[in-house]
C-alpha positions, -999 to 999 in steps of 0.1 A, spaced: 89 110 -9 111 121 -38 142 108 -21 126 75 -15 116 73 -52 153 79 -61 164 51 -38 139 26 -52 149 36 -87 186 32 -78 181 -4 -66 158 -13 -95 129 -19 -71 94 -16 -85 72 7 -64 36 -6 -64 7 11 -47 -30 3 -42 -54 26 -60 -69 34 -25 -36 49 -15 -43 78 -39 -74 86 -19 -56 82 14 -28 107 6 -49 134 -10 -61 164 9 -70 200 3 -32 208 7 -20 182 -18 1 195 -47 -18 178 -75 9 182 -102 35 167 -79 11 139 -70 5 131 -107 43 132 -112 48 106 -84 20 85 -96 35 84 -131 65 66 -116 47 39 -98 25 9 -107 -10 14 -94 -29 -18 -85 -66 -16 -89 -90 -25 -62 -112 -50 -80 -141 -70 -66 -117 -100 -61 -91 -77 -44 -118 -63 -21 -130 -97 -12 -94 -108 -5 -88 -77 16 -120 -84 36 -107 -119 43 -74 -104 56 -95 -82 80 -114 -113 91 -82 -133 97 -67 -104 117 -99 -99 137 -101 -63 125 -131 -45 109 -145 -12 99 -134 18 78 -104 25 100 -87 -6 85 -103 -7 51 -75 11 31 -48 -7 50 -64 -40 41 -64 -32 4 -28 -21 6 -19 -53 23 -38 -74 -2 -20 -56 -31 13 -63 -15 6 -99 -9 -3 -104 -46 32 -92 -57 60 -116 -64 86 -116 -37 105 -102 -20 80 -75 -10 82 -47 16 55 -23 27 67 12 37 40 25 61 32 47 90 7 20 101 32 -6 112 10 -24 137 -20 -27 115 1 -39 86 18 -65 108 -16 -78 118 -28 -80 82 3 -94 66 18 -113 95 53 -124 84 45 -127 47 60 -93 37 86 -71 53 71 -41 70 92 -9 71 80 18 95 83 55 86 
């Protein structure tokens, strides 16, 4: 992750995450000081009522539902709100492709 942050910084790309991503990446093994450091270098998009409703609409359009896709939908919604060009770096390539279709570049990791 640190190497990716350096690359994004080197190309003057703004790294934006959904607030739900913090929940998704945190576990009992998370190094909290390191997480806080990373979070200090990104812009965190809140999941507001409007954002949640838009994410729910993305799920509906993609014929997906349930908690399995909820965080992915909020990440996709946050990405779609950003001025282009936009790329999502994700391990959930197939889900993001369904949610975003061809409106953002999906980069699998």
